[in-house]
PDB file of N, CA, C and O in Angstrom:
ATOM      1  N   MET A   1       0.823  -1.185   0.000  1.00  0.00           N
ATOM      2  CA  MET A   1       0.000   0.000   0.000  1.00  0.00           C
ATOM      3  C   MET A   1       0.869   1.251   0.000  1.00  0.00           C
ATOM      4  O   MET A   1       0.569   2.183  -0.746  1.00  0.00           O
ATOM      5  N   GLU A   2       1.924   1.317   0.794  1.00  0.00           N
ATOM      6  CA  GLU A   2       2.691   2.538   0.882  1.00  0.00           C
ATOM      7  C   GLU A   2       3.580   2.785  -0.329  1.00  0.00           C
ATOM      8  O   GLU A   2       4.132   3.877  -0.468  1.00  0.00           O
ATOM      9  N   LEU A   3       3.734   1.800  -1.208  1.00  0.00           N
ATOM     10  CA  LEU A   3       4.607   1.971  -2.350  1.00  0.00           C
ATOM     11  C   LEU A   3       3.970   2.788  -3.468  1.00  0.00           C
ATOM     12  O   LEU A   3       4.687   3.344  -4.300  1.00  0.00           O
ATOM     13  N   GLU A   4       2.675   2.873  -3.508  1.00  0.00           N
ATOM     14  CA  GLU A   4       1.987   3.604  -4.554  1.00  0.00           C
ATOM     15  C   GLU A   4       1.649   5.010  -4.058  1.00  0.00           C
ATOM     16  O   GLU A   4       0.976   5.151  -3.037  1.00  0.00           O
ATOM     17  N   PRO A   5       2.105   6.058  -4.763  1.00  0.00           N
ATOM     18  CA  PRO A   5       1.901   7.431  -4.296  1.00  0.00           C
ATOM     19  C   PRO A   5       0.433   7.773  -4.038  1.00  0.00           C
ATOM     20  O   PRO A   5       0.137   8.537  -3.119  1.00  0.00           O
ATOM     21  N   GLU A   6      -0.479   7.232  -4.819  1.00  0.00           N
ATOM     22  CA  GLU A   6      -1.900   7.553  -4.614  1.00  0.00           C
ATOM     23  C   GLU A   6      -2.451   6.951  -3.328  1.00  0.00           C
ATOM     24  O   GLU A   6      -3.571   7.267  -2.924  1.00  0.00           O
ATOM     25  N   ASN A   7      -1.676   6.091  -2.686  1.00  0.00           N
ATOM     26  CA  ASN A   7      -2.116   5.485  -1.427  1.00  0.00           C
ATOM     27  C   ASN A   7      -1.475   6.112  -0.200  1.00  0.00           C
ATOM     28  O   ASN A   7      -1.634   5.592   0.904  1.00  0.00           O
ATOM     29  N   ALA A   8      -0.758   7.212  -0.363  1.00  0.00           N
ATOM     30  CA  ALA A   8      -0.038   7.814   0.762  1.00  0.00           C
ATOM     31  C   ALA A   8      -0.984   8.217   1.892  1.00  0.00           C
ATOM     32  O   ALA A   8      -0.696   7.951   3.059  1.00  0.00           O
ATOM     33  N   VAL A   9      -2.095   8.846   1.567  1.00  0.00           N
ATOM     34  CA  VAL A   9      -3.033   9.276   2.609  1.00  0.00           C
ATOM     35  C   VAL A   9      -3.671   8.057   3.261  1.00  0.00           C
ATOM     36  O   VAL A   9      -3.770   7.997   4.487  1.00  0.00           O
ATOM     37  N   ALA A  10      -4.105   7.087   2.465  1.00  0.00           N
ATOM     38  CA  ALA A  10      -4.713   5.878   3.018  1.00  0.00           C
ATOM     39  C   ALA A  10      -3.727   5.138   3.907  1.00  0.00           C
ATOM     40  O   ALA A  10      -4.109   4.628   4.961  1.00  0.00           O
ATOM     41  N   ALA A  11      -2.473   5.072   3.501  1.00  0.00           N
ATOM     42  CA  ALA A  11      -1.464   4.392   4.322  1.00  0.00           C
ATOM     43  C   ALA A  11      -1.274   5.118   5.646  1.00  0.00           C
ATOM     44  O   ALA A  11      -1.146   4.479   6.690  1.00  0.00           O
ATOM     45  N   ASP A  12      -1.253   6.438   5.613  1.00  0.00           N
ATOM     46  CA  ASP A  12      -1.102   7.199   6.842  1.00  0.00           C
ATOM     47  C   ASP A  12      -2.317   7.014   7.748  1.00  0.00           C
ATOM     48  O   ASP A  12      -2.167   6.865   8.961  1.00  0.00           O
ATOM     49  N   LEU A  13      -3.501   7.023   7.177  1.00  0.00           N
ATOM     50  CA  LEU A  13      -4.725   6.858   7.967  1.00  0.00           C
ATOM     51  C   LEU A  13      -4.858   5.447   8.532  1.00  0.00           C
ATOM     52  O   LEU A  13      -5.430   5.255   9.604  1.00  0.00           O
ATOM     53  N   ALA A  14      -4.330   4.462   7.810  1.00  0.00           N
ATOM     54  CA  ALA A  14      -4.474   3.064   8.241  1.00  0.00           C
ATOM     55  C   ALA A  14      -3.898   2.839   9.633  1.00  0.00           C
ATOM     56  O   ALA A  14      -4.449   2.055  10.406  1.00  0.00           O
ATOM     57  N   LYS A  15      -2.816   3.503   9.960  1.00  0.00           N
ATOM     58  CA  LYS A  15      -2.214   3.287  11.280  1.00  0.00           C
ATOM     59  C   LYS A  15      -3.146   3.731  12.402  1.00  0.00           C
ATOM     60  O   LYS A  15      -3.058   3.215  13.516  1.00  0.00           O
ATOM     61  N   PHE A  16      -4.034   4.677  12.124  1.00  0.00           N
ATOM     62  CA  PHE A  16      -4.989   5.130  13.126  1.00  0.00           C
ATOM     63  C   PHE A  16      -6.204   4.205  13.200  1.00  0.00           C
ATOM     64  O   PHE A  16      -6.826   4.068  14.253  1.00  0.00           O
ATOM     65  N   VAL A  17      -6.531   3.584  12.092  1.00  0.00           N
ATOM     66  CA  VAL A  17      -7.685   2.685  12.044  1.00  0.00           C
ATOM     67  C   VAL A  17      -7.333   1.315  12.622  1.00  0.00           C
ATOM     68  O   VAL A  17      -8.134   0.719  13.342  1.00  0.00           O
ATOM     69  N   ILE A  18      -6.155   0.824  12.311  1.00  0.00           N
ATOM     70  CA  ILE A  18      -5.755  -0.524  12.703  1.00  0.00           C
ATOM     71  C   ILE A  18      -5.431  -0.620  14.193  1.00  0.00           C
ATOM     72  O   ILE A  18      -5.744  -1.627  14.829  1.00  0.00           O
ATOM     73  N   ASP A  19      -4.817   0.403  14.748  1.00  0.00           N
ATOM     74  CA  ASP A  19      -4.398   0.368  16.152  1.00  0.00           C
ATOM     75  C   ASP A  19      -5.540   0.852  17.043  1.00  0.00           C
ATOM     76  O   ASP A  19      -5.925   2.020  16.990  1.00  0.00           O
ATOM     77  N   GLU A  20      -6.075  -0.051  17.860  1.00  0.00           N
ATOM     78  CA  GLU A  20      -7.208   0.288  18.730  1.00  0.00           C
ATOM     79  C   GLU A  20      -6.918   1.489  19.620  1.00  0.00           C
ATOM     80  O   GLU A  20      -7.828   2.246  19.958  1.00  0.00           O
ATOM     81  N   ARG A  21      -5.664   1.669  19.999  1.00  0.00           N
ATOM     82  CA  ARG A  21      -5.303   2.788  20.874  1.00  0.00           C
ATOM     83  C   ARG A  21      -5.426   4.132  20.165  1.00  0.00           C
ATOM     84  O   ARG A  21      -5.528   5.171  20.818  1.00  0.00           O
ATOM     85  N   LEU A  22      -5.418   4.119  18.838  1.00  0.00           N
ATOM     86  CA  LEU A  22      -5.468   5.356  18.060  1.00  0.00           C
ATOM     87  C   LEU A  22      -6.805   5.571  17.350  1.00  0.00           C
ATOM     88  O   LEU A  22      -6.998   6.598  16.700  1.00  0.00           O
ATOM     89  N   ASN A  23      -7.732   4.613  17.467  1.00  0.00           N
ATOM     90  CA  ASN A  23      -9.012   4.699  16.753  1.00  0.00           C
ATOM     91  C   ASN A  23      -9.723   6.027  16.953  1.00  0.00           C
ATOM     92  O   ASN A  23     -10.294   6.575  16.010  1.00  0.00           O
ATOM     93  N   GLY A  24      -9.692   6.544  18.166  1.00  0.00           N
ATOM     94  CA  GLY A  24     -10.395   7.783  18.455  1.00  0.00           C
ATOM     95  C   GLY A  24      -9.851   8.990  17.698  1.00  0.00           C
ATOM     96  O   GLY A  24     -10.538  10.004  17.568  1.00  0.00           O
ATOM     97  N   LEU A  25      -8.635   8.886  17.206  1.00  0.00           N
ATOM     98  CA  LEU A  25      -8.018   9.979  16.458  1.00  0.00           C
ATOM     99  C   LEU A  25      -8.246   9.876  14.956  1.00  0.00           C
ATOM    100  O   LEU A  25      -7.960  10.823  14.224  1.00  0.00           O
ATOM    101  N   ALA A  26      -8.753   8.747  14.489  1.00  0.00           N
ATOM    102  CA  ALA A  26      -8.853   8.491  13.052  1.00  0.00           C
ATOM    103  C   ALA A  26      -9.714   9.510  12.322  1.00  0.00           C
ATOM    104  O   ALA A  26      -9.298  10.026  11.284  1.00  0.00           O
ATOM    105  N   SER A  27     -10.904   9.815  12.835  1.00  0.00           N
ATOM    106  CA  SER A  27     -11.781  10.731  12.097  1.00  0.00           C
ATOM    107  C   SER A  27     -11.200  12.141  12.041  1.00  0.00           C
ATOM    108  O   SER A  27     -11.316  12.810  11.014  1.00  0.00           O
ATOM    109  N   GLY A  28     -10.579  12.602  13.123  1.00  0.00           N
ATOM    110  CA  GLY A  28      -9.944  13.916  13.101  1.00  0.00           C
ATOM    111  C   GLY A  28      -8.766  13.956  12.145  1.00  0.00           C
ATOM    112  O   GLY A  28      -8.544  14.951  11.455  1.00  0.00           O
ATOM    113  N   HIS A  29      -8.013  12.864  12.111  1.00  0.00           N
ATOM    114  CA  HIS A  29      -6.864  12.787  11.212  1.00  0.00           C
ATOM    115  C   HIS A  29      -7.340  12.803   9.758  1.00  0.00           C
ATOM    116  O   HIS A  29      -6.748  13.471   8.910  1.00  0.00           O
ATOM    117  N   LEU A  30      -8.408  12.067   9.482  1.00  0.00           N
ATOM    118  CA  LEU A  30      -8.990  12.065   8.136  1.00  0.00           C
ATOM    119  C   LEU A  30      -9.447  13.473   7.767  1.00  0.00           C
ATOM    120  O   LEU A  30      -9.193  13.933   6.654  1.00  0.00           O
ATOM    121  N   GLU A  31     -10.109  14.150   8.676  1.00  0.00           N
ATOM    122  CA  GLU A  31     -10.579  15.516   8.408  1.00  0.00           C
ATOM    123  C   GLU A  31      -9.399  16.452   8.133  1.00  0.00           C
ATOM    124  O   GLU A  31      -9.459  17.278   7.222  1.00  0.00           O
ATOM    125  N   ASP A  32      -8.336  16.321   8.915  1.00  0.00           N
ATOM    126  CA  ASP A  32      -7.154  17.165   8.687  1.00  0.00           C
ATOM    127  C   ASP A  32      -6.574  16.952   7.291  1.00  0.00           C
ATOM    128  O   ASP A  32      -6.208  17.910   6.611  1.00  0.00           O
ATOM    129  N   TRP A  33      -6.493  15.688   6.869  1.00  0.00           N
ATOM    130  CA  TRP A  33      -5.934  15.372   5.558  1.00  0.00           C
ATOM    131  C   TRP A  33      -6.820  15.878   4.431  1.00  0.00           C
ATOM    132  O   TRP A  33      -6.319  16.343   3.408  1.00  0.00           O
ATOM    133  N   THR A  34      -8.139  15.792   4.612  1.00  0.00           N
ATOM    134  CA  THR A  34      -9.054  15.950   3.471  1.00  0.00           C
ATOM    135  C   THR A  34      -9.965  17.173   3.560  1.00  0.00           C
ATOM    136  O   THR A  34     -10.939  17.261   2.812  1.00  0.00           O
ATOM    137  N   SER A  35      -9.678  18.110   4.447  1.00  0.00           N
ATOM    138  CA  SER A  35     -10.593  19.239   4.655  1.00  0.00           C
ATOM    139  C   SER A  35     -10.838  20.060   3.389  1.00  0.00           C
ATOM    140  O   SER A  35     -11.907  20.652   3.242  1.00  0.00           O
ATOM    141  N   ASP A  36      -9.888  20.108   2.490  1.00  0.00           N
ATOM    142  CA  ASP A  36     -10.077  20.884   1.258  1.00  0.00           C
ATOM    143  C   ASP A  36     -10.394  20.001   0.045  1.00  0.00           C
ATOM    144  O   ASP A  36     -10.378  20.474  -1.091  1.00  0.00           O
ATOM    145  N   TRP A  37     -10.679  18.727   0.291  1.00  0.00           N
ATOM    146  CA  TRP A  37     -11.016  17.806  -0.798  1.00  0.00           C
ATOM    147  C   TRP A  37     -12.510  17.865  -1.096  1.00  0.00           C
ATOM    148  O   TRP A  37     -13.305  18.285  -0.255  1.00  0.00           O
ATOM    149  N   SER A  38     -12.877  17.442  -2.294  1.00  0.00           N
ATOM    150  CA  SER A  38     -14.292  17.356  -2.660  1.00  0.00           C
ATOM    151  C   SER A  38     -14.920  16.159  -1.943  1.00  0.00           C
ATOM    152  O   SER A  38     -14.205  15.253  -1.515  1.00  0.00           O
ATOM    153  N   PRO A  39     -16.248  16.146  -1.808  1.00  0.00           N
ATOM    154  CA  PRO A  39     -16.908  14.988  -1.194  1.00  0.00           C
ATOM    155  C   PRO A  39     -16.555  13.677  -1.904  1.00  0.00           C
ATOM    156  O   PRO A  39     -16.359  12.654  -1.249  1.00  0.00           O
ATOM    157  N   LEU A  40     -16.475  13.703  -3.224  1.00  0.00           N
ATOM    158  CA  LEU A  40     -16.140  12.486  -3.968  1.00  0.00           C
ATOM    159  C   LEU A  40     -14.719  12.021  -3.638  1.00  0.00           C
ATOM    160  O   LEU A  40     -14.485  10.823  -3.482  1.00  0.00           O
ATOM    161  N   GLU A  41     -13.773  12.950  -3.532  1.00  0.00           N
ATOM    162  CA  GLU A  41     -12.405  12.574  -3.174  1.00  0.00           C
ATOM    163  C   GLU A  41     -12.353  11.968  -1.774  1.00  0.00           C
ATOM    164  O   GLU A  41     -11.600  11.021  -1.544  1.00  0.00           O
ATOM    165  N   ARG A  42     -13.134  12.494  -0.843  1.00  0.00           N
ATOM    166  CA  ARG A  42     -13.157  11.945   0.521  1.00  0.00           C
ATOM    167  C   ARG A  42     -13.769  10.546   0.528  1.00  0.00           C
ATOM    168  O   ARG A  42     -13.299   9.666   1.248  1.00  0.00           O
ATOM    169  N   ILE A  43     -14.802  10.342  -0.260  1.00  0.00           N
ATOM    170  CA  ILE A  43     -15.396   9.004  -0.376  1.00  0.00           C
ATOM    171  C   ILE A  43     -14.371   8.034  -0.951  1.00  0.00           C
ATOM    172  O   ILE A  43     -14.226   6.915  -0.459  1.00  0.00           O
ATOM    173  N   GLU A  44     -13.664   8.461  -1.989  1.00  0.00           N
ATOM    174  CA  GLU A  44     -12.668   7.595  -2.625  1.00  0.00           C
ATOM    175  C   GLU A  44     -11.555   7.198  -1.652  1.00  0.00           C
ATOM    176  O   GLU A  44     -11.120   6.047  -1.649  1.00  0.00           O
ATOM    177  N   ILE A  45     -11.088   8.148  -0.824  1.00  0.00           N
ATOM    178  CA  ILE A  45     -10.011   7.801   0.104  1.00  0.00           C
ATOM    179  C   ILE A  45     -10.520   6.869   1.188  1.00  0.00           C
ATOM    180  O   ILE A  45      -9.791   5.976   1.619  1.00  0.00           O
ATOM    181  N   ARG A  46     -11.756   7.054   1.638  1.00  0.00           N
ATOM    182  CA  ARG A  46     -12.313   6.117   2.635  1.00  0.00           C
ATOM    183  C   ARG A  46     -12.476   4.732   2.030  1.00  0.00           C
ATOM    184  O   ARG A  46     -12.223   3.734   2.704  1.00  0.00           O
ATOM    185  N   ASN A  47     -12.892   4.653   0.779  1.00  0.00           N
ATOM    186  CA  ASN A  47     -13.004   3.351   0.112  1.00  0.00           C
ATOM    187  C   ASN A  47     -11.635   2.707  -0.066  1.00  0.00           C
ATOM    188  O   ASN A  47     -11.491   1.497   0.105  1.00  0.00           O
ATOM    189  N   ARG A  48     -10.633   3.506  -0.407  1.00  0.00           N
ATOM    190  CA  ARG A  48      -9.266   2.991  -0.568  1.00  0.00           C
ATOM    191  C   ARG A  48      -8.738   2.468   0.771  1.00  0.00           C
ATOM    192  O   ARG A  48      -8.112   1.410   0.831  1.00  0.00           O
ATOM    193  N   LEU A  49      -8.996   3.217   1.831  1.00  0.00           N
ATOM    194  CA  LEU A  49      -8.577   2.804   3.172  1.00  0.00           C
ATOM    195  C   LEU A  49      -9.278   1.519   3.594  1.00  0.00           C
ATOM    196  O   LEU A  49      -8.641   0.603   4.115  1.00  0.00           O
ATOM    197  N   ALA A  50     -10.593   1.451   3.369  1.00  0.00           N
ATOM    198  CA  ALA A  50     -11.347   0.249   3.737  1.00  0.00           C
ATOM    199  C   ALA A  50     -10.841  -0.968   2.974  1.00  0.00           C
ATOM    200  O   ALA A  50     -10.687  -2.045   3.551  1.00  0.00           O
ATOM    201  N   ALA A  51     -10.583  -0.802   1.680  1.00  0.00           N
ATOM    202  CA  ALA A  51     -10.080  -1.924   0.881  1.00  0.00           C
ATOM    203  C   ALA A  51      -8.725  -2.398   1.398  1.00  0.00           C
ATOM    204  O   ALA A  51      -8.465  -3.600   1.455  1.00  0.00           O
ATOM    205  N   ALA A  52      -7.869  -1.460   1.771  1.00  0.00           N
ATOM    206  CA  ALA A  52      -6.549  -1.841   2.273  1.00  0.00           C
ATOM    207  C   ALA A  52      -6.658  -2.563   3.605  1.00  0.00           C
ATOM    208  O   ALA A  52      -6.048  -3.615   3.794  1.00  0.00           O
ATOM    209  N   VAL A  53      -7.430  -2.009   4.525  1.00  0.00           N
ATOM    210  CA  VAL A  53      -7.548  -2.608   5.855  1.00  0.00           C
ATOM    211  C   VAL A  53      -8.233  -3.967   5.791  1.00  0.00           C
ATOM    212  O   VAL A  53      -7.924  -4.856   6.584  1.00  0.00           O
ATOM    213  N   GLN A  54      -9.160  -4.135   4.853  1.00  0.00           N
ATOM    214  CA  GLN A  54      -9.886  -5.398   4.733  1.00  0.00           C
ATOM    215  C   GLN A  54      -9.212  -6.389   3.792  1.00  0.00           C
ATOM    216  O   GLN A  54      -9.740  -7.477   3.564  1.00  0.00           O
ATOM    217  N   SER A  55      -8.063  -6.033   3.249  1.00  0.00           N
ATOM    218  CA  SER A  55      -7.396  -6.925   2.305  1.00  0.00           C
ATOM    219  C   SER A  55      -6.877  -8.174   2.998  1.00  0.00           C
ATOM    220  O   SER A  55      -6.618  -8.170   4.202  1.00  0.00           O
ATOM    221  N   ARG A  56      -6.732  -9.211   2.246  1.00  0.00           N
ATOM    222  CA  ARG A  56      -6.217 -10.475   2.776  1.00  0.00           C
ATOM    223  C   ARG A  56      -4.806 -10.294   3.337  1.00  0.00           C
ATOM    224  O   ARG A  56      -4.466 -10.855   4.378  1.00  0.00           O
ATOM    225  N   GLU A  57      -3.993  -9.505   2.636  1.00  0.00           N
ATOM    226  CA  GLU A  57      -2.606  -9.303   3.072  1.00  0.00           C
ATOM    227  C   GLU A  57      -2.555  -8.660   4.458  1.00  0.00           C
ATOM    228  O   GLU A  57      -1.795  -9.101   5.320  1.00  0.00           O
ATOM    229  N   VAL A  58      -3.351  -7.633   4.670  1.00  0.00           N
ATOM    230  CA  VAL A  58      -3.368  -6.957   5.970  1.00  0.00           C
ATOM    231  C   VAL A  58      -3.980  -7.877   7.019  1.00  0.00           C
ATOM    232  O   VAL A  58      -3.504  -7.930   8.153  1.00  0.00           O
ATOM    233  N   ASP A  59      -5.025  -8.596   6.649  1.00  0.00           N
ATOM    234  CA  ASP A  59      -5.666  -9.507   7.594  1.00  0.00           C
ATOM    235  C   ASP A  59      -4.681 -10.568   8.090  1.00  0.00           C
ATOM    236  O   ASP A  59      -4.683 -10.903   9.274  1.00  0.00           O
ATOM    237  N   ILE A  60      -3.857 -11.089   7.214  1.00  0.00           N
ATOM    238  CA  ILE A  60      -2.865 -12.098   7.602  1.00  0.00           C
ATOM    239  C   ILE A  60      -1.836 -11.494   8.566  1.00  0.00           C
ATOM    240  O   ILE A  60      -1.396 -12.157   9.505  1.00  0.00           O
ATOM    241  N   ILE A  61      -1.460 -10.241   8.329  1.00  0.00           N
ATOM    242  CA  ILE A  61      -0.504  -9.577   9.221  1.00  0.00           C
ATOM    243  C   ILE A  61      -1.130  -9.356  10.597  1.00  0.00           C
ATOM    244  O   ILE A  61      -0.495  -9.600  11.623  1.00  0.00           O
ATOM    245  N   LEU A  62      -2.381  -8.892  10.609  1.00  0.00           N
ATOM    246  CA  LEU A  62      -3.046  -8.589  11.879  1.00  0.00           C
ATOM    247  C   LEU A  62      -3.504  -9.834  12.622  1.00  0.00           C
ATOM    248  O   LEU A  62      -3.508  -9.863  13.852  1.00  0.00           O
ATOM    249  N   ARG A  63      -3.887 -10.855  11.880  1.00  0.00           N
ATOM    250  CA  ARG A  63      -4.384 -12.100  12.478  1.00  0.00           C
ATOM    251  C   ARG A  63      -3.697 -13.284  11.809  1.00  0.00           C
ATOM    252  O   ARG A  63      -4.305 -13.988  11.003  1.00  0.00           O
ATOM    253  N   PRO A  64      -2.423 -13.502  12.147  1.00  0.00           N
ATOM    254  CA  PRO A  64      -1.704 -14.602  11.499  1.00  0.00           C
ATOM    255  C   PRO A  64      -2.365 -15.939  11.818  1.00  0.00           C
ATOM    256  O   PRO A  64      -2.878 -16.139  12.919  1.00  0.00           O
ATOM    257  N   PRO A  65      -2.349 -16.847  10.854  1.00  0.00           N
ATOM    258  CA  PRO A  65      -2.939 -18.162  11.112  1.00  0.00           C
ATOM    259  C   PRO A  65      -2.211 -18.855  12.260  1.00  0.00           C
ATOM    260  O   PRO A  65      -0.991 -18.766  12.392  1.00  0.00           O
ATOM    261  N   ARG A  66      -2.966 -19.523  13.056  1.00  0.00           N
ATOM    262  CA  ARG A  66      -2.363 -20.294  14.152  1.00  0.00           C
ATOM    263  C   ARG A  66      -1.632 -21.492  13.561  1.00  0.00           C
ATOM    264  O   ARG A  66      -2.128 -22.160  12.655  1.00  0.00           O
ATOM    265  N   PRO A  67      -0.449 -21.747  14.092  1.00  0.00           N
ATOM    266  CA  PRO A  67       0.255 -22.942  13.592  1.00  0.00           C
ATOM    267  C   PRO A  67      -0.519 -24.189  14.008  1.00  0.00           C
ATOM    268  O   PRO A  67      -1.011 -24.300  15.131  1.00  0.00           O
ATOM    269  N   SER A  68      -0.607 -25.101  13.083  1.00  0.00           N
ATOM    270  CA  SER A  68      -1.313 -26.347  13.421  1.00  0.00           C
ATOM    271  C   SER A  68      -0.392 -27.217  14.251  1.00  0.00           C
ATOM    272  O   SER A  68       0.808 -27.318  13.998  1.00  0.00           O
ATOM    273  N   ARG A  69      -0.985 -27.835  15.240  1.00  0.00           N
ATOM    274  CA  ARG A  69      -0.202 -28.730  16.104  1.00  0.00           C
ATOM    275  C   ARG A  69      -0.061 -30.066  15.425  1.00  0.00           C
ATOM    276  O   ARG A  69      -1.017 -30.574  14.839  1.00  0.00           O
ATOM    277  N   PRO A  70       1.123 -30.639  15.498  1.00  0.00           N
ATOM    278  CA  PRO A  70       1.312 -31.962  14.866  1.00  0.00           C
ATOM    279  C   PRO A  70       0.474 -33.021  15.595  1.00  0.00           C
ATOM    280  O   PRO A  70       0.336 -33.007  16.818  1.00  0.00           O
ATOM    281  N   LEU A  71      -0.060 -33.907  14.818  1.00  0.00           N
ATOM    282  CA  LEU A  71      -0.843 -35.018  15.390  1.00  0.00           C
ATOM    283  C   LEU A  71       0.122 -36.061  15.968  1.00  0.00           C
ATOM    284  O   LEU A  71       1.188 -36.322  15.410  1.00  0.00           O
ATOM    285  N   LYS A  72      -0.275 -36.638  17.082  1.00  0.00           N
ATOM    286  CA  LYS A  72       0.568 -37.661  17.707  1.00  0.00           C
ATOM    287  C   LYS A  72       0.106 -39.030  17.320  1.00  0.00           C
ATOM    288  O   LYS A  72       0.693 -40.024  17.748  1.00  0.00           O
TER     289      LYS A  72
END
């Protein structure tokens, strides 16, 4: 996500969405980033952020599969 320039804002916002300790700051941070954006641009960045946070790659990082125990 952070490698593509068009995802810079979404990548920055993701750290506030993913970390429960920072969730309360997410909406203010989004407003700071997008206060001069059009409504459509704000919708697009929220959709980009949601897609990134809900992606399989991020899900695996946040919730790694439990190692299976060997059968005896």
